[in-house]
MDTraj code that builds the backbone (N, CA, C; nanometers):
import mdtraj as md
import numpy as np

residues = "MET THR ASP ILE ASP LEU ALA ALA ILE ASP ALA GLU ARG GLU ARG ILE ARG GLU THR TYR LEU ARG PRO GLU ALA THR ARG SER PRO SER SER ALA ARG GLY LEU HIS HIS PHE ALA VAL VAL ALA ARG ASP VAL GLU GLU THR VAL THR PHE TYR GLN ASP VAL LEU GLU PHE PRO LEU THR GLU ILE PHE GLU ASN ARG ASP TYR ARG GLY SER ASN HIS PHE PHE PHE ASP ILE GLY HIS GLY ASN LEU LEU ALA PHE PHE ASP PHE PRO GLY LEU ASP VAL GLY PRO TYR ALA GLU VAL LEU GLY GLY LEU HIS HIS ILE ALA ILE SER ILE GLU PRO ALA THR TRP GLU ARG LEU LYS GLY ASN LEU ASP GLU ALA GLY VAL GLU TYR LEU GLU GLU SER GLY THR SER ILE TYR PHE ARG ASP PRO ASN GLY ALA ARG LEU GLU LEU ILE ALA ASP PRO LEU GLY GLU MET TYR GLY THR LYS VAL LEU".split()
xyz = np.array([
    [3.5993, 7.1381, 3.5587],
    [3.6413, 7.2657, 3.6218],
    [3.5785, 7.2316, 3.7970],
    [3.6379, 7.2044, 3.8739],
    [3.6004, 7.1833, 4.0358],
    [3.6555, 7.2855, 4.0859],
    [3.6040, 7.3072, 4.2166],
    [3.6662, 7.3712, 4.3224],
    [3.7228, 7.5346, 4.2741],
    [3.6425, 7.6171, 4.1890],
    [3.6989, 7.7442, 4.1380],
    [3.6298, 7.8357, 4.2425],
    [3.7128, 7.9304, 4.2800],
    [3.6718, 8.0347, 4.3434],
    [3.6614, 8.1669, 4.2675],
    [3.5043, 8.1454, 4.2464],
    [3.4686, 8.2457, 4.1798],
    [3.4889, 8.4122, 4.2017],
    [3.4749, 8.4162, 4.3382],
    [3.4968, 8.5673, 4.3966],
    [3.6352, 8.5885, 4.3722],
    [3.7229, 8.5083, 4.3984],
    [3.8633, 8.5304, 4.3544],
    [3.9095, 8.5808, 4.2235],
    [3.8502, 8.4812, 4.1334],
    [3.8562, 8.5193, 3.9807],
    [3.7771, 8.6699, 3.9412],
    [3.6849, 8.6779, 4.0189],
    [3.6288, 8.8394, 3.9677],
    [3.7119, 8.9118, 4.0071],
    [3.7587, 8.8910, 4.1738],
    [3.8482, 9.0021, 4.1948],
    [3.9636, 9.0603, 4.1307],
    [4.0154, 8.9298, 4.0782],
    [4.1356, 8.9431, 3.9783],
    [4.1136, 8.9896, 3.8508],
    [3.9910, 8.9627, 3.7824],
    [3.9696, 9.0563, 3.6847],
    [3.9458, 9.2026, 3.7207],
    [3.9130, 9.2435, 3.8100],
    [3.8897, 9.3825, 3.8301],
    [4.0113, 9.4337, 3.8732],
    [4.1189, 9.3564, 3.9504],
    [4.2407, 9.4261, 3.9736],
    [4.3237, 9.4378, 3.8239],
    [4.3149, 9.3574, 3.7225],
    [4.3407, 9.3740, 3.6131],
    [4.2860, 9.4928, 3.5154],
    [4.1655, 9.5039, 3.5189],
    [4.0834, 9.6132, 3.4641],
    [4.1428, 9.7442, 3.5249],
    [4.1380, 9.7780, 3.6703],
    [4.1976, 9.8685, 3.7301],
    [4.3355, 9.9204, 3.6968],
    [4.4097, 9.8058, 3.6913],
    [4.5841, 9.8270, 3.6564],
    [4.5894, 9.8592, 3.5144],
    [4.5147, 9.8178, 3.4340],
    [4.5557, 9.8261, 3.2771],
    [4.4639, 9.8749, 3.1872],
    [4.3237, 9.9007, 3.1920],
    [4.2283, 9.9449, 3.1348],
    [4.2070, 10.1187, 3.1335],
    [4.2810, 10.1475, 3.0374],
    [4.2733, 10.3211, 3.0420],
    [4.1527, 10.3637, 3.0232],
    [4.1272, 10.4971, 3.0820],
    [4.0161, 10.5524, 3.0106],
    [3.9987, 10.5776, 2.8768],
    [3.9033, 10.5657, 2.7939],
    [3.8837, 10.6003, 2.6693],
    [3.9480, 10.7316, 2.6274],
    [3.9310, 10.8267, 2.6789],
    [3.9853, 10.9600, 2.6645],
    [4.1437, 10.9622, 2.6668],
    [4.1838, 10.8793, 2.7586],
    [4.3452, 10.8836, 2.7768],
    [4.4069, 10.7899, 2.6712],
    [4.3369, 10.6876, 2.5870],
    [4.4203, 10.5984, 2.5302],
    [4.4720, 10.6453, 2.3944],
    [4.5941, 10.5852, 2.3711],
    [4.6423, 10.6282, 2.2454],
    [4.5747, 10.5405, 2.1278],
    [4.5902, 10.6055, 2.0093],
    [4.5242, 10.5357, 1.9089],
    [4.6184, 10.4194, 1.8652],
    [4.5329, 10.3056, 1.8209],
    [4.6398, 10.2008, 1.8076],
    [4.7327, 10.1963, 1.6852],
    [4.8523, 10.1381, 1.7081],
    [4.9620, 10.1379, 1.5781],
    [4.9265, 10.0663, 1.4688],
    [4.8309, 9.9641, 1.4928],
    [4.7776, 9.8957, 1.3686],
    [4.6555, 9.9661, 1.2786],
    [4.6820, 9.9192, 1.1452],
    [4.5795, 9.9625, 1.0562],
    [4.4404, 9.9032, 1.0776],
    [4.4853, 9.7616, 1.0699],
    [4.3347, 9.6701, 1.0828],
    [4.4055, 9.5156, 1.0772],
    [4.2966, 9.4361, 1.0951],
    [4.3365, 9.2867, 1.0773],
    [4.3742, 9.2763, 0.9180],
    [4.5003, 9.2352, 0.8564],
    [4.5168, 9.2102, 0.7188],
    [4.4384, 9.0977, 0.6818],
    [4.5116, 8.9808, 0.7693],
    [4.4264, 8.8528, 0.7329],
    [4.4538, 8.7313, 0.8629],
    [4.3727, 8.6868, 0.8700],
    [4.4161, 8.5751, 0.9851],
    [4.3894, 8.4374, 0.8992],
    [4.5282, 8.3742, 0.9093],
    [4.5385, 8.2229, 0.8530],
    [4.5032, 8.1125, 0.9232],
    [4.4609, 8.0283, 0.8600],
    [4.4176, 7.9093, 0.8948],
    [4.4338, 7.7846, 0.8362],
    [4.4946, 7.6687, 0.8852],
    [4.5210, 7.5471, 0.7930],
    [4.4031, 7.4945, 0.7483],
    [4.3843, 7.4568, 0.6186],
    [4.2696, 7.3677, 0.5560],
    [4.3181, 7.2361, 0.5251],
    [4.2177, 7.1587, 0.5455],
    [4.2316, 7.0058, 0.5081],
    [4.1927, 6.9919, 0.3453],
    [4.1293, 7.0270, 0.2974],
    [4.0697, 7.0425, 0.1604],
    [4.0362, 7.1680, 0.1035],
    [4.1098, 7.2338, 0.0099],
    [4.0901, 7.3570, -0.0698],
    [3.9492, 7.3733, -0.1159],
    [3.9029, 7.2747, -0.1957],
    [3.7382, 7.2831, -0.2443],
    [3.6652, 7.2883, -0.1289],
    [3.6639, 7.2058, -0.0586],
    [3.5649, 7.1750, 0.0671],
    [3.5619, 7.3181, 0.1418],
    [3.6853, 7.3736, 0.1474],
    [3.6693, 7.4987, 0.2299],
    [3.6179, 7.6075, 0.1364],
    [3.6584, 7.6133, 0.0166],
    [3.6008, 7.7329, -0.0544],
    [3.4282, 7.7117, -0.0726],
    [3.3999, 7.6142, -0.0738],
    [3.2679, 7.5515, -0.1134],
    [3.2003, 7.6292, 0.0566],
    [3.2558, 7.5913, 0.1514],
    [3.1614, 7.6228, 0.2832],
    [3.1662, 7.7462, 0.2948],
    [3.3095, 7.8185, 0.2970],
    [3.2932, 7.9793, 0.2998],
    [3.2236, 8.0558, 0.2251],
    [3.2610, 8.0209, 0.0952],
    [3.1841, 8.0874, -0.0244],
    [3.0066, 8.0773, -0.0485],
    [2.9796, 7.9448, -0.0253],
    [2.8528, 7.9082, -0.0588],
    [2.7479, 7.9073, 0.0572],
    [2.8001, 7.8726, 0.1697],
    [2.7400, 7.8276, 0.3135],
    [2.7287, 7.9657, 0.3785],
    [2.8653, 8.0520, 0.3943],
    [2.8744, 8.1475, 0.4818],
    [2.8705, 8.3012, 0.4021],
    [2.8633, 8.2652, 0.2632],
    [2.8648, 8.3719, 0.1495],
    [2.9930, 8.4906, 0.1853],
    [3.1045, 8.4325, 0.2033],
    [3.2274, 8.5263, 0.2098],
    [3.2892, 8.4932, 0.0826],
    [3.3237, 8.5797, -0.0168],
    [3.3359, 8.5592, -0.1419],
    [3.5186, 8.5228, -0.1340],
    [3.5238, 8.4374, -0.1991],
    [3.6963, 8.3937, -0.2294],
    [3.7427, 8.5202, -0.3178],
    [3.8405, 8.5615, -0.2998],
    [3.9045, 8.6817, -0.3402],
    [4.0311, 8.6634, -0.4193],
    [4.1162, 8.5560, -0.3920],
    [4.2284, 8.5140, -0.4383],
    [4.2922, 8.3962, -0.4170],
    [4.3477, 8.3240, -0.4848],
    [4.4210, 8.1930, -0.4538],
    [4.5649, 8.2048, -0.5358],
    [4.6636, 8.1779, -0.4624],
    [4.8058, 8.1732, -0.5256],
    [4.8853, 8.0760, -0.4327],
    [4.9943, 8.0238, -0.5028],
    [5.1024, 7.9468, -0.4325],
    [5.1498, 8.0064, -0.2910],
    [5.1728, 7.9377, -0.1781],
    [5.1899, 7.9685, -0.0562],
    [5.3546, 7.9819, -0.0781],
    [5.4108, 8.1173, -0.0281],
    [5.5580, 8.1586, -0.0733],
    [5.6375, 8.0516, 0.0347],
    [5.5667, 7.9789, 0.1272],
    [5.6838, 7.9189, 0.2405],
    [5.6496, 7.7687, 0.2213],
    [5.5929, 7.7367, 0.1290],
    [5.5828, 7.5760, 0.1090],
    [5.5451, 7.5531, -0.0182],
    [5.6102, 7.5136, -0.1182],
    [5.5772, 7.4869, -0.2652],
    [5.4808, 7.3811, -0.2697],
    [5.3889, 7.4107, -0.3755],
    [5.2766, 7.3370, -0.3906],
    [5.1673, 7.3616, -0.2871],
    [5.1834, 7.4379, -0.2024],
    [5.0733, 7.4899, -0.1027],
    [4.9695, 7.6010, -0.1485],
    [4.8659, 7.5994, -0.1411],
    [4.7650, 7.7145, -0.1816],
    [4.7695, 7.8066, -0.0473],
    [4.7438, 7.9583, -0.0865],
    [4.7440, 8.0372, 0.0045],
    [4.5960, 8.1104, -0.0587],
    [4.4752, 8.1065, 0.0053],
    [4.3708, 8.1513, -0.0588],
    [4.3005, 8.2309, 0.0592],
    [4.2278, 8.3266, -0.0059],
    [4.1544, 8.4278, 0.0781],
    [4.0017, 8.4506, 0.0505],
    [3.9435, 8.4985, 0.1949],
    [3.7912, 8.5290, 0.1935],
    [3.7524, 8.6802, 0.2130],
    [3.6831, 8.7320, 0.1697],
    [3.6385, 8.8750, 0.2062],
    [3.5430, 8.8551, 0.3437],
    [3.5904, 8.8936, 0.4244],
    [3.4960, 8.9199, 0.5560],
    [3.4436, 9.0318, 0.6239],
    [3.4446, 9.1272, 0.5031],
    [3.3983, 9.2822, 0.5349],
    [3.5005, 9.3740, 0.5736],
    [3.4909, 9.4906, 0.5528],
    [3.5478, 9.6245, 0.6107],
    [3.6952, 9.5792, 0.5774],
    [3.7329, 9.5450, 0.4646],
    [3.8723, 9.5393, 0.4108],
    [3.9497, 9.4239, 0.5001],
    [3.8711, 9.3438, 0.5696],
    [3.9606, 9.2233, 0.6392],
    [3.9344, 9.0832, 0.5634],
    [4.0200, 9.0002, 0.5961],
    [4.0388, 8.8497, 0.5200],
    [4.0777, 8.7742, 0.6212],
    [3.9973, 8.6592, 0.5800],
    [4.0209, 8.5282, 0.6477],
    [4.0817, 8.4652, 0.5362],
    [4.2155, 8.4031, 0.5731],
    [4.3017, 8.3369, 0.4634],
    [4.3349, 8.1769, 0.5249],
    [4.3486, 8.0646, 0.4047],
    [4.3561, 7.9619, 0.4460],
    [4.5005, 7.9064, 0.3698],
    [4.5517, 7.7998, 0.4476],
    [4.6535, 7.7252, 0.3881],
    [4.6144, 7.5728, 0.3729],
    [4.6780, 7.5286, 0.2575],
    [4.6663, 7.3814, 0.2574],
    [4.8181, 7.3494, 0.2757],
    [4.8513, 7.1909, 0.3085],
    [5.0045, 7.1624, 0.2997],
    [4.9926, 7.0335, 0.2576],
    [4.9570, 7.0144, 0.1115],
    [4.9726, 6.8646, 0.0764],
    [5.0833, 6.8037, 0.0880],
    [5.1012, 6.6898, 0.1414],
    [5.1813, 6.6084, 0.1457],
    [5.2740, 6.5897, 0.3046],
    [5.1796, 6.6975, 0.3910],
    [5.2157, 6.6815, 0.5135],
    [5.1189, 6.6475, 0.6167],
    [5.1572, 6.5584, 0.7084],
    [5.0486, 6.4965, 0.7880],
    [5.0177, 6.6070, 0.9156],
    [4.9207, 6.7088, 0.9042],
    [4.9090, 6.7732, 1.0063],
    [4.7919, 6.7441, 1.0594],
    [4.8025, 6.7646, 1.1831],
    [4.7113, 6.6948, 1.2904],
    [4.5728, 6.7585, 1.2806],
    [4.4665, 6.7159, 1.3590],
    [4.3470, 6.7753, 1.3589],
    [4.3524, 6.9003, 1.4614],
    [4.2517, 6.9983, 1.4206],
    [4.2227, 7.0923, 1.5130],
    [4.2277, 7.0737, 1.6548],
    [4.3273, 7.1708, 1.7447],
    [4.3176, 7.1516, 1.8776],
    [4.3384, 7.2856, 1.9443],
    [4.2549, 7.3142, 2.0454],
    [4.2648, 7.4203, 2.1205],
    [4.4084, 7.3895, 2.2124],
    [4.4846, 7.4767, 2.2106],
    [4.6074, 7.4817, 2.3037],
    [4.6425, 7.6219, 2.3490],
    [4.7292, 7.6389, 2.4326],
    [4.7721, 7.7606, 2.4850],
    [4.8441, 7.8456, 2.3574],
    [4.7866, 7.9882, 2.3443],
    [4.8295, 8.0470, 2.2134],
    [4.7720, 8.0105, 2.1169],
    [4.6995, 7.9084, 2.0960],
    [4.6184, 7.8679, 1.9655],
    [4.5081, 7.9430, 1.9547],
    [4.4238, 7.8986, 1.8544],
    [4.2860, 7.9596, 1.8192],
    [4.1932, 7.8882, 1.8839],
    [4.1056, 7.9834, 1.9635],
    [3.9922, 7.9256, 2.0152],
    [3.8731, 7.9464, 1.9381],
    [3.8458, 8.0409, 1.8830],
    [3.7361, 8.0883, 1.7999],
    [3.7830, 8.2201, 1.7056],
    [3.7101, 8.2238, 1.5847],
    [3.7043, 8.3279, 1.5014],
    [3.5603, 8.3821, 1.5007],
    [3.5283, 8.5241, 1.5537],
    [3.3926, 8.5660, 1.5816],
    [3.3831, 8.6647, 1.4588],
    [3.2949, 8.6575, 1.3931],
    [3.2769, 8.7480, 1.2819],
    [3.1411, 8.8190, 1.3017],
    [3.1439, 8.9625, 1.2760],
    [3.0385, 9.0448, 1.3087],
    [2.9170, 9.0111, 1.1710],
    [2.8037, 8.9922, 1.1871],
    [2.7115, 8.9671, 1.0814],
    [2.6140, 9.0835, 1.1025],
    [2.5224, 9.1290, 0.9948],
    [2.3855, 9.1864, 1.0127],
    [2.3086, 9.1042, 1.0750],
    [2.2076, 9.1601, 1.1618],
    [2.0960, 9.0562, 1.2215],
    [2.0210, 8.9779, 1.1041],
    [1.9705, 9.0579, 1.0070],
    [1.9122, 8.9819, 0.8826],
    [1.9814, 8.9008, 0.8177],
    [2.1204, 8.9186, 0.7991],
    [2.2037, 8.8051, 0.7444],
    [2.2460, 8.7029, 0.8387],
    [2.2513, 8.7124, 0.9494],
    [2.2669, 8.6347, 1.0730],
    [2.1631, 8.5237, 1.0480],
    [2.0402, 8.5855, 1.0484],
    [1.9229, 8.4627, 1.0387],
    [1.9277, 8.3732, 0.8880],
    [1.9652, 8.4487, 0.8009],
    [1.9879, 8.3941, 0.6568],
    [2.0996, 8.2704, 0.6732],
    [2.2215, 8.3311, 0.7279],
    [2.3221, 8.2315, 0.7500],
    [2.3013, 8.1063, 0.8173],
    [2.2235, 8.1466, 0.9457],
    [2.1761, 8.0317, 1.0237],
    [2.1054, 7.9277, 0.9323],
    [2.0083, 7.9811, 0.8377],
    [1.9465, 7.8787, 0.7661],
    [2.0109, 7.8225, 0.6543],
    [2.1371, 7.8617, 0.6282],
    [2.2267, 7.8090, 0.5192],
    [2.2878, 7.6920, 0.5945],
    [2.3282, 7.7540, 0.7336],
    [2.3952, 7.6190, 0.8206],
    [2.2937, 7.5132, 0.8584],
    [2.1526, 7.5275, 0.8741],
    [2.0752, 7.4255, 0.8742],
    [2.0700, 7.3298, 0.7560],
    [2.0767, 7.4324, 0.6333],
    [2.0440, 7.3521, 0.4990],
    [2.1678, 7.2482, 0.4815],
    [2.2753, 7.2901, 0.5241],
    [2.4134, 7.2379, 0.4640],
    [2.4156, 7.1300, 0.6021],
    [2.3521, 7.1070, 0.6973],
    [2.3812, 7.0192, 0.8116],
    [2.4612, 7.0416, 0.8847],
    [2.5051, 7.1495, 0.9075],
    [2.6200, 7.1970, 1.0057],
    [2.5452, 7.2254, 1.1397],
    [2.5963, 7.1554, 1.2354],
    [2.5583, 7.1734, 1.3832],
    [2.6233, 7.2778, 1.4410],
    [2.5112, 7.3464, 1.5202],
    [2.5788, 7.4859, 1.5993],
    [2.5159, 7.4922, 1.7290],
    [2.5732, 7.5796, 1.8329],
    [2.5213, 7.6109, 1.9290],
    [2.4621, 7.7626, 1.9145],
    [2.3322, 7.7941, 1.9661],
    [2.3091, 7.9124, 1.9516],
    [2.3048, 7.9636, 2.0848],
    [2.3834, 8.0737, 2.1281],
    [2.3858, 8.1624, 2.2662],
    [2.3154, 8.3022, 2.2326],
    [2.2319, 8.3301, 2.3407],
    [2.1926, 8.5038, 2.3598],
    [2.1191, 8.5418, 2.2576],
    [2.0779, 8.4628, 2.1427],
    [1.9917, 8.5102, 2.0512],
    [2.0751, 8.5889, 1.9351],
    [2.2105, 8.6090, 1.9619],
    [2.3163, 8.6902, 1.8760],
    [2.4163, 8.6008, 1.8592],
    [2.4913, 8.4737, 1.8734],
    [2.5855, 8.4262, 1.8705],
    [2.5410, 8.2884, 1.7889],
    [2.6078, 8.2206, 1.6850],
    [2.6244, 8.0780, 1.6540],
    [2.7511, 8.0248, 1.6531],
    [2.7873, 7.9276, 1.7117],
    [2.9077, 7.8919, 1.7387],
    [2.9171, 7.7445, 1.6486],
    [3.0100, 7.7175, 1.5710],
    [3.0004, 7.5874, 1.4908],
    [3.1253, 7.5521, 1.4516],
    [3.1928, 7.4419, 1.3940],
    [3.3166, 7.3993, 1.3614],
    [3.2948, 7.4216, 1.1839],
    [3.4177, 7.4599, 1.1226],
    [3.4041, 7.4618, 0.9822],
    [3.4687, 7.3269, 0.9294],
    [3.4767, 7.2898, 0.8121],
    [3.5164, 7.1505, 0.7411],
    [3.6539, 7.1243, 0.8093],
    [3.7360, 7.2087, 0.8586],
    [3.8752, 7.1835, 0.8963],
    [3.9000, 7.1792, 1.0701],
    [3.7708, 7.1878, 1.1068],
    [3.7341, 7.1536, 1.2896],
    [3.7844, 7.3183, 1.3265],
    [3.7851, 7.4140, 1.2764],
    [3.8214, 7.5582, 1.3557],
    [3.6841, 7.6021, 1.3815],
    [3.6772, 7.6519, 1.5072],
    [3.5484, 7.6910, 1.5688],
    [3.5095, 7.8215, 1.5186],
    [3.3959, 7.8586, 1.4895],
    [3.3686, 8.0135, 1.4252],
    [3.2451, 8.0446, 1.5108],
    [3.2183, 8.1804, 1.5330],
    [3.1236, 8.2341, 1.6030],
    [3.0858, 8.3458, 1.4894],
    [2.9617, 8.3320, 1.4709],
    [2.8529, 8.4473, 1.3736],
    [2.7841, 8.5169, 1.4634],
    [2.8383, 8.6486, 1.4943],
    [2.7774, 8.7168, 1.5944],
    [2.7031, 8.8474, 1.5402],
    [2.5751, 8.8613, 1.5823],
    [2.4757, 8.9813, 1.5237],
    [2.5032, 9.1191, 1.5804],
    [2.5953, 9.1212, 1.6958],
    [2.6349, 9.2294, 1.7425],
    [2.7337, 9.3186, 1.6581],
    [2.7095, 9.4415, 1.6828],
    [2.7762, 9.5342, 1.5863],
    [2.9174, 9.5364, 1.6126],
    [3.0160, 9.5813, 1.5327],
    [3.1411, 9.5646, 1.5495],
    [3.1457, 9.6645, 1.6591],
    [3.2570, 9.6205, 1.7533],
    [3.2923, 9.7403, 1.8768],
    [3.1927, 9.6815, 1.9686],
    [3.1142, 9.6274, 1.9744],
    [3.0053, 9.5767, 2.0823],
    [3.0188, 9.3874, 2.1007],
    [2.9882, 9.3863, 2.2158],
    [2.9587, 9.2432, 2.2712],
    [2.8544, 9.2257, 2.3671],
    [2.7397, 9.1844, 2.3499],
    [2.6435, 9.1455, 2.4366],
    [2.5877, 9.2890, 2.4994],
    [2.5959, 9.3938, 2.4376],
    [2.5853, 9.5099, 2.4854],
    [2.6648, 9.6062, 2.5582],
    [2.7797, 9.5400, 2.5721],
    [2.8868, 9.6234, 2.6301],
    [2.9541, 9.6534, 2.5088],
    [3.0044, 9.7745, 2.5202],
    [3.1184, 9.8441, 2.4059],
    [3.2287, 9.8095, 2.4642],
    [3.3190, 9.7286, 2.3364],
    [3.4558, 9.6932, 2.3690],
    [3.5369, 9.7648, 2.2914],
    [3.5131, 9.8530, 2.2005],
    [3.5748, 9.9273, 2.1234],
    [3.5325, 10.0699, 2.1280],
])
top = md.Topology()
chain = top.add_chain()
for i, resn in enumerate(residues, 1):
    res = top.add_residue(resn, chain, resSeq=i)
    for name in ("N", "CA", "C"):
        top.add_atom(name, md.element.get_by_symbol(name[0]), res)
traj = md.Trajectory(xyz[None], top)
């Protein structure tokens, strides 16, 4: 990135905030109950299950055939508070590698208690997973499928000391 006018970007962010961010007291409740699941494409079912269940300690909760593609698995991991992270595999299809594209996935951020964050960081070290630690509360890394994940020790509804919910 070159020749970026940071002052103009900051001014645009403030304009959007002033135009669209309603005061908390005037916001209507969300129409959603919560995140049912977030689905990601898996390269290998067993490799994905081992990584998420053993390294990240997210229990596998179910696996069944994907209704949209015969022979494909749809499997789910509990990420807390009634939320699920799901995967599909597509045997026989030549799906390309993970890529960040407009409208696509940049990363999945999952809130972890600080003591658990430290333990999972140790699990990543033990498993030889490279990661980037930011601000002492976030770890960014790639899963076996190439998807970028963040384990964040901030509470749900907060990010780096800012209330976001």
